[in-house]
C-alpha positions, 0 to 999 in steps of 0.5 A, a space after each residue: 499500499 502506497 502512501 504519499 505525504 503532502 508537503 504540509 504533512 511533511 513539515 509537521 512529521 519533520 519537525 516532530 523528528 527534530 524534536 525527538 533527536 533534540 530530546 535525545 541530545 538533551 537527555 544524553 540518551 546515546 546515538 538514539 540510531 542503534 550505533 549508526 554514526 550517519 543519520 541520527 537527525 534523518 532516522 528520527 525524522 523518516 520514523 516520524 514520517 512513516 508514523 504519519 503515513 500510517 495514521 494517513 493511510 488508516 485515518 487514525 489520529 497521530 499525537 505527534 508525540 515526543 518523549 513517550 518512548 514506550 507508547 504506541 506510535 499511532 493509535 494503538 499501534 507500533 510502527 517500524 520503519 527503514 529506508 532500505 527498500 529491501 530491509 526487513 521489519 526489526 523488532 527487539 526483545 523488550 518489545 510488547 508481545 501482545 502489540 500490534 506493529 506496521 512495518 513501513 519502508 520509504 523516504 521523503 514522503 513516499 511510503 509503502 505500508 507492507 503489513 502488520 504483525 502482533 509482535 509476540 507472533 514473530 518474535 521467532 528463532 529463525 528470525 533472531 540474528 546477533 551477527 548485528 551490533 544490537 541482536 533483535 528479530 529481522 522479520 521477512 515482509 512474508 511474515 506479515 499479515 496484509 495491511 488491508 486486513 489490519 482495522 478489522 483486528 485492531 483493538 
């Protein structure tokens, strides 16, 4: 499912990303980018843009929040994003098993919503990778449910 954001949606979401990065700096939260030296700001901005895309597609309110690191990203949903066109959805051991998560790729206001899952359903040994800086579950798109079925399965 393709979602294109308008310039004013891009501006609003980009500002949220900038605020999140500034908050990381203020709180000395480390790089906030899982060890990548480049892209601190870009990572936060694109993550917020991906959240805006999910909210737009599902017609859900997006709070533009900063500082609620463990809360849901959009309505009751978590959003995972990568700029890599062929990337996988990354989940961490501490991600709540009962939460629903949407996987998004894209940049610069043009996003693809690939699917969704309940996070605990895909924390499987075959997706676990330790050959990365922060071990995590790298969930392939084939393991996700179609985005068209998400609304009927939301709490």
